[in-house]
VEXKOL-637005 format. One record per residue (C-alpha): x, y, z; residue number from 1; chain; residue in three letters. Coordinates in steps of 0.1 Angstrom, whole numbers. Layout:
! residues N
{{X Y Z} NUM A ALA},
...
This chain:
! residues 209
{{973 1218 893} 1 A MET},
{{970 1235 925} 2 A THR},
{{957 1217 956} 3 A VAL},
{{946 1237 986} 4 A LEU},
{{931 1213 1012} 5 A ALA},
{{922 1235 1043} 6 A LEU},
{{931 1217 1073} 7 A PRO},
{{901 1203 1091} 8 A GLN},
{{888 1187 1124} 9 A PRO},
{{906 1158 1143} 10 A HIS},
{{887 1134 1118} 11 A GLY},
{{870 1107 1129} 12 A ILE},
{{883 1085 1154} 13 A ARG},
{{882 1047 1145} 14 A LEU},
{{874 1022 1174} 15 A ASP},
{{901 994 1170} 16 A LEU},
{{920 981 1198} 17 A PRO},
{{954 986 1190} 18 A GLY},
{{949 1008 1166} 19 A ALA},
{{951 1045 1160} 20 A ASP},
{{930 1054 1131} 21 A LEU},
{{914 1087 1119} 22 A ARG},
{{890 1093 1087} 23 A LEU},
{{879 1124 1069} 24 A TRP},
{{855 1107 1043} 25 A PRO},
{{857 1140 1022} 26 A GLN},
{{892 1154 1032} 27 A TRP},
{{896 1167 996} 28 A LEU},
{{868 1191 978} 29 A PRO},
{{851 1167 949} 30 A ARG},
{{867 1193 922} 31 A GLU},
{{899 1189 929} 32 A GLN},
{{897 1159 943} 33 A ALA},
{{886 1150 896} 34 A ASP},
{{913 1170 891} 35 A GLU},
{{940 1151 908} 36 A LEU},
{{929 1121 898} 37 A LEU},
{{930 1129 863} 38 A GLN},
{{966 1149 863} 39 A SER},
{{979 1116 884} 40 A LEU},
{{962 1089 859} 41 A LEU},
{{979 1115 831} 42 A ARG},
{{1014 1122 841} 43 A ASP},
{{1029 1097 869} 44 A LEU},
{{1050 1069 850} 45 A PRO},
{{1029 1042 862} 46 A TRP},
{{1046 1005 862} 47 A GLU},
{{1043 971 873} 48 A VAL},
{{1066 962 902} 49 A HIS},
{{1081 930 909} 50 A ARG},
{{1068 917 945} 51 A ILE},
{{1082 884 965} 52 A ARG},
{{1051 859 971} 53 A LEU},
{{1056 828 988} 54 A PHE},
{{1092 825 980} 55 A GLY},
{{1085 839 940} 56 A ARG},
{{1091 869 920} 57 A GLU},
{{1059 881 905} 58 A VAL},
{{1037 911 889} 59 A ASP},
{{1018 931 914} 60 A SER},
{{984 931 905} 61 A PRO},
{{982 970 904} 62 A ARG},
{{1003 1000 889} 63 A LEU},
{{1025 1017 912} 64 A SER},
{{1053 1047 909} 65 A CYS},
{{1074 1055 944} 66 A TRP},
{{1079 1091 947} 67 A VAL},
{{1102 1114 971} 68 A GLY},
{{1131 1126 985} 69 A ASP},
{{1163 1118 969} 70 A ASP},
{{1173 1096 995} 71 A ASP},
{{1137 1080 1005} 72 A ALA},
{{1151 1048 989} 73 A VAL},
{{1125 1017 1001} 74 A TYR},
{{1126 982 1005} 75 A ARG},
{{1096 963 998} 76 A TYR},
{{1087 925 992} 77 A SER},
{{1126 921 981} 78 A GLY},
{{1123 944 959} 79 A THR},
{{1146 978 960} 80 A ARG},
{{1130 1011 950} 81 A PHE},
{{1146 1047 942} 82 A GLN},
{{1123 1073 941} 83 A PRO},
{{1111 1095 913} 84 A ARG},
{{1112 1133 918} 85 A ALA},
{{1083 1153 930} 86 A TRP},
{{1056 1164 908} 87 A THR},
{{1042 1198 919} 88 A PRO},
{{1008 1182 926} 89 A ALA},
{{1023 1155 951} 90 A LEU},
{{1046 1184 966} 91 A ALA},
{{1016 1207 973} 92 A GLN},
{{993 1178 983} 93 A LEU},
{{1021 1167 1007} 94 A ARG},
{{1023 1206 1021} 95 A ASP},
{{984 1200 1029} 96 A CYS},
{{991 1165 1049} 97 A LEU},
{{1016 1181 1069} 98 A GLN},
{{994 1206 1082} 99 A LEU},
{{966 1185 1085} 100 A GLN},
{{981 1156 1109} 101 A THR},
{{1012 1173 1124} 102 A GLY},
{{1034 1144 1109} 103 A VAL},
{{1063 1152 1084} 104 A ARG},
{{1062 1129 1051} 105 A PHE},
{{1094 1127 1026} 106 A ASN},
{{1079 1100 1003} 107 A SER},
{{1048 1085 986} 108 A VAL},
{{1039 1055 969} 109 A LEU},
{{1014 1057 946} 110 A ALA},
{{993 1028 938} 111 A ASN},
{{967 1025 905} 112 A LEU},
{{940 997 912} 113 A TYR},
{{928 997 871} 114 A ARG},
{{896 978 881} 115 A ASP},
{{882 951 904} 116 A GLY},
{{907 930 892} 117 A ARG},
{{934 949 909} 118 A ASP},
{{940 941 945} 119 A ALA},
{{966 945 975} 120 A MET},
{{969 912 996} 121 A GLY},
{{972 913 1036} 122 A TRP},
{{1005 929 1051} 123 A HIS},
{{1016 956 1074} 124 A SER},
{{1037 986 1063} 125 A ASP},
{{1067 974 1092} 126 A ASP},
{{1093 980 1073} 127 A GLU},
{{1123 991 1093} 128 A PRO},
{{1133 1023 1073} 129 A GLU},
{{1098 1032 1087} 130 A LEU},
{{1106 1032 1122} 131 A GLY},
{{1089 1016 1150} 132 A LEU},
{{1052 1033 1148} 133 A GLN},
{{1049 1049 1115} 134 A PRO},
{{1022 1077 1106} 135 A ALA},
{{1010 1066 1074} 136 A ILE},
{{983 1093 1052} 137 A ALA},
{{967 1075 1033} 138 A SER},
{{945 1095 1003} 139 A VAL},
{{923 1079 983} 140 A SER},
{{910 1089 947} 141 A LEU},
{{883 1075 922} 142 A GLY},
{{862 1044 927} 143 A GLY},
{{852 1036 958} 144 A GLU},
{{868 1004 970} 145 A ARG},
{{870 984 1006} 146 A ARG},
{{896 989 1025} 147 A PHE},
{{900 957 1054} 148 A ALA},
{{923 958 1085} 149 A LEU},
{{927 927 1111} 150 A LYS},
{{944 923 1140} 151 A HIS},
{{975 895 1136} 152 A ARG},
{{969 878 1165} 153 A ARG},
{{931 882 1175} 154 A GLU},
{{914 881 1141} 155 A PRO},
{{881 891 1159} 156 A VAL},
{{896 925 1160} 157 A HIS},
{{887 937 1124} 158 A ARG},
{{868 965 1104} 159 A ILE},
{{862 970 1063} 160 A ALA},
{{860 1006 1052} 161 A LEU},
{{842 1024 1024} 162 A ALA},
{{870 1051 1011} 163 A LEU},
{{855 1079 991} 164 A PRO},
{{868 1101 966} 165 A HIS},
{{893 1125 985} 166 A GLY},
{{892 1108 1014} 167 A SER},
{{919 1108 1038} 168 A LEU},
{{925 1078 1064} 169 A LEU},
{{954 1079 1088} 170 A LEU},
{{971 1053 1101} 171 A MET},
{{994 1054 1133} 172 A ALA},
{{1007 1044 1167} 173 A GLY},
{{1010 1009 1169} 174 A ASP},
{{983 1002 1140} 175 A THR},
{{1011 984 1121} 176 A GLN},
{{1029 962 1145} 177 A ARG},
{{992 950 1154} 178 A ASN},
{{973 945 1124} 179 A TYR},
{{974 939 1085} 180 A ARG},
{{958 956 1056} 181 A HIS},
{{939 944 1025} 182 A ALA},
{{925 959 992} 183 A LEU},
{{902 929 982} 184 A PRO},
{{893 923 947} 185 A ARG},
{{855 929 939} 186 A THR},
{{831 916 909} 187 A ALA},
{{813 950 908} 188 A ARG},
{{820 971 886} 189 A PRO},
{{841 999 898} 190 A VAL},
{{863 1029 881} 191 A GLY},
{{900 1035 887} 192 A PRO},
{{910 1042 921} 193 A ARG},
{{947 1059 932} 194 A ILE},
{{959 1054 968} 195 A ASN},
{{987 1077 975} 196 A LEU},
{{1004 1067 1008} 197 A THR},
{{1026 1090 1024} 198 A PHE},
{{1050 1079 1045} 199 A ARG},
{{1088 1091 1066} 200 A TRP},
{{1117 1069 1054} 201 A ILE},
{{1148 1072 1074} 202 A LYS},
{{1178 1076 1055} 203 A ALA},
{{1201 1052 1052} 204 A GLY},
{{1180 1024 1061} 205 A ARG},
{{1174 1008 1029} 206 A ALA},
{{1211 1018 1014} 207 A SER},
{{1227 988 1019} 208 A GLY},
{{1194 965 1009} 209 A ALA},
């Protein structure tokens, strides 16, 4: 497939103290978003990642696939991930994102939430190999889910977003330093959702993990 998301204006800047958040609710055209969702469901080697939770290893409550350049090795929750090779669709999407955001990316974490029971708990993407102020571009495909952020020290500062099919959310600046984010479970019927978080991994930072 061919991904041709043309750069759009600067998006909607979300008002959250100590964060740099921009949202493009309809970044990918509907037809391209539909095609990309189906190709990723079909072509990516989805697997259950093991994560460390409260001192023990458990199965992650979603399916995942880590993709990137050869040296984009990532350590998350006590596990070291070696990237799989870029698919043509993900490589094209990365090029479009770099044009849109002006940020370089060498990897992407793909997460598949099969239904409302799959979720992501509160955390920050603040691993050392991401750097002090990582810029993370998050593309959502499929069933619309609620994405929440709350301040680490001042919980009065929080926000919940509905991320539509084909949307783009850019988290930059001190967002990861100041905020945690989550994708809560939901009891309402919802179709499969794929979330793609594009990042820059500093080569060599995780090589000894």
